[in-house]
C-alpha positions in Angstrom: 3.1 -22.9 -11.5 1.2 -20.4 -13.6 0.2 -17.3 -11.7 -3.4 -16.1 -11.7 -4.1 -13.2 -9.3 -7.8 -13.8 -9.4 -7.6 -17.3 -7.9 -4.3 -17.2 -6.0 -5.9 -16.3 -2.6 -8.2 -19.3 -2.6 -5.4 -21.6 -3.8 -2.9 -20.5 -1.2 -5.3 -20.5 1.8 -3.5 -20.2 5.1 -0.4 -22.1 4.0 2.8 -20.0 4.1 4.5 -22.6 1.8 1.8 -21.9 -0.9 1.9 -18.2 -0.3 5.7 -18.3 -0.9 5.2 -20.3 -4.2 2.6 -17.7 -5.2 5.1 -14.9 -4.5 7.7 -16.6 -6.6 5.3 -17.1 -9.5 4.2 -13.5 -9.3 7.8 -12.3 -9.6 8.5 -14.6 -12.6 5.2 -13.6 -14.3 6.6 -10.0 -14.2 9.9 -11.0 -15.7 12.0 -11.2 -12.5 14.1 -14.1 -11.7 12.8 -14.2 -8.1 15.9 -15.4 -6.3 17.9 -12.6 -7.8 15.5 -10.0 -6.4 16.1 -8.4 -3.1 12.4 -8.0 -2.5 12.0 -11.7 -2.9 14.7 -12.4 -0.3 12.8 -10.3 2.2 9.5 -12.0 1.4 11.2 -15.5 1.8 12.4 -14.6 5.3 9.0 -13.2 6.2 7.2 -16.4 5.1 9.6 -18.5 7.1 9.1 -16.5 10.2 5.3 -16.5 9.8 5.4 -20.3 9.3 7.4 -20.7 12.6 5.1 -18.3 14.5 1.9 -20.0 13.3 3.2 -23.6 13.8 1.8 -25.7 16.6 5.4 -26.8 17.2 6.5 -23.2 17.8 7.8 -23.9 21.4 10.3 -26.4 19.9 11.3 -24.2 17.0 12.8 -21.4 18.9 16.3 -22.0 17.6 14.9 -21.7 14.0 13.1 -18.5 15.0 16.2 -17.0 16.6 18.2 -17.8 13.4 15.6 -16.3 11.2 15.5 -13.1 13.3 19.2 -12.7 12.8 18.9 -13.3 9.0 16.1 -10.8 8.8 18.2 -8.2 10.6 21.0 -8.8 8.2 18.8 -8.6 5.2 17.1 -5.4 6.4 20.6 -3.8 6.7 21.4 -4.9 3.2 18.1 -4.4 1.3 16.4 -1.8 3.6 13.2 -3.9 3.4 11.6 -4.7 6.7 8.5 -6.9 6.7 7.5 -7.4 10.3 6.5 -11.1 11.0 3.6 -9.8 13.0 2.0 -8.3 9.9 -0.4 -10.4 7.8 0.6 -10.5 4.1 -1.4 -12.4 1.6 0.0 -14.5 -1.3 1.3 -13.1 -4.5 3.2 -10.1 -3.1 5.4 -8.2 -5.5 8.3 -6.0 -4.4 10.0 -5.2 -7.7 12.7 -2.9 -6.3 15.0 -2.6 -3.3 13.9 -0.5 -0.3 13.5 1.4 1.9 10.3 -0.4 2.5 8.7 -0.9 5.9 5.6 -2.9 6.9 4.9 -2.5 10.6 3.5 -4.9 13.1 -0.2 -5.3 12.9 -0.6 -4.3 9.3 -2.7 -6.4 7.0 -2.0 -6.8 3.3 -4.3 -8.8 1.0 -3.5 -11.1 -2.0 -1.9 -10.1 -5.3 -0.5 -6.7 -4.1 2.5 -4.7 -5.2 4.7 -2.5 -3.1 7.3 -0.2 -4.7 10.4 1.4 -3.3 10.5 3.9 -0.4 7.1 2.9 1.0 5.9 2.8 4.6 2.8 0.9 5.9 2.7 1.6 9.6 1.3 3.2 12.7 0.5 6.9 13.0 -0.6 9.2 15.7 -3.7 7.1 16.2 -3.6 3.5 17.5 -3.8 0.8 14.9 -2.2 -0.2 11.6 -3.4 -0.1 8.0 -5.5 -2.7 6.3 -4.7 -3.2 2.6 -7.2 -5.1 0.4 -6.5 -7.5 -2.5 -5.0 -6.4 -5.8 -3.7 -3.1 -4.5 -0.8 -1.3 -6.0 1.3 1.1 -3.9 3.6 3.2 -6.1 7.0 4.6 -5.0 7.4 7.0 -2.0 4.0 6.1 -0.5 3.1 6.3 3.2 -0.1 4.6 4.5 -0.3 5.7 8.1 -2.6 4.7 10.9 -5.8 2.6 11.1 -6.9 3.3 7.5 -8.4 0.9 5.0 -7.4 0.7 1.3 -10.1 -1.2 -0.6 -9.6 -4.0 -3.1 -8.2 -3.0 -6.5 -7.3 0.5 -5.3 -4.2 2.4 -6.5 -2.1 4.8 -4.6 0.0 7.2 -6.7 3.6 8.0 -6.2 4.4 10.3 -3.3 0.9 10.0 -1.7 0.4 10.1 2.1 -2.7 8.1 2.9 -4.3 9.1 6.2 -8.0 8.3 5.4 -9.8 5.3 3.8 -9.5 4.7 0.1 -12.6 2.9 -1.4 -12.2 -0.2 -3.5 -11.2 0.4 -7.1 -10.3 4.1 -6.6 -7.0 5.9 -7.1 -5.5 8.1 -4.3 -3.0 10.8 -5.0 -1.4 13.8 -3.3 -0.4 14.9 0.2 -2.6 14.3 2.1 -4.0 11.7 -0.4 -7.3 12.5 -2.1 -9.3 10.4 -4.5 -8.4 11.2 -8.1 -12.1 11.3 -8.9 -12.5 14.1 -6.4 -9.7 16.1 -7.9 -11.2 15.8 -11.4 -14.7 16.6 -10.2 -13.4 19.8 -8.6 -11.6 20.8 -11.8 -14.6 20.1 -13.9 -16.9 22.2 -11.6 -14.5 25.1 -11.8 -14.3 24.8 -15.6 -18.0 24.7 -15.9 -18.3 27.8 -13.7 -15.9 29.7 -15.9 -17.7 28.7 -19.0 -21.1 30.0 -17.6 -19.6 33.1 -16.2 -20.3 32.1 -12.6 -16.8 31.9 -11.4 -16.8 31.5 -7.6 -15.3 34.5 -5.8 -14.1 34.4 -2.1 -16.4 36.4 0.2 -13.6 38.6 1.4 -12.7 39.6 -2.1 -16.2 39.9 -3.6 -16.6 43.5 -4.8 -19.6 45.5 -3.6 -22.1 46.6 -6.1 -21.8 50.4 -6.6 -24.8 52.4 -5.7 -26.7 53.7 -8.7 -26.2 57.3 -9.6 -29.2 59.5 -9.2 -30.4 61.2 -12.3 -29.8 64.9 -12.4 
């Protein structure tokens, strides 16, 4: 199939089989073989576990579920990629590199997303798990912690720690993560202040105006 990230969500619907086909097509559209990628192995096991868990025949599929749990444990040991079957992951997921990668229970990830190496999407000090929108890219060494929301089309830069919401279409960078637009705005404000001679001075370091000398 030909991959189209704009329509893949509607095409896949709630079918794990179609979601898996979308995942494979996404890998191939980026030049990966799919079956030769460790990330795709982890996604395949996740899709199979989700299919068993959401099946109306689940009570009769416990031997399959038990086998898949063992396979997942083995793959996690080998690839260091752990996609909890209790998480909700949309179609077209791309994991281009080997782990460590962890997606905790309760997390929600939309369609057409990408997760790079050494990334954690999980619980923090507050109850709840992250919600990731559609078309989101998480770069390497990213942590998305707690009940935060990352909007559709957002980007999270390498090494960022996201502990607050990221609006749709924005880029978050830094520790803790801030919007890239906020960082640029602050730099522009400071540059403008320097140009106009109104450089902000901390109150504690502001010099006092000397008293005028009296004429003799």
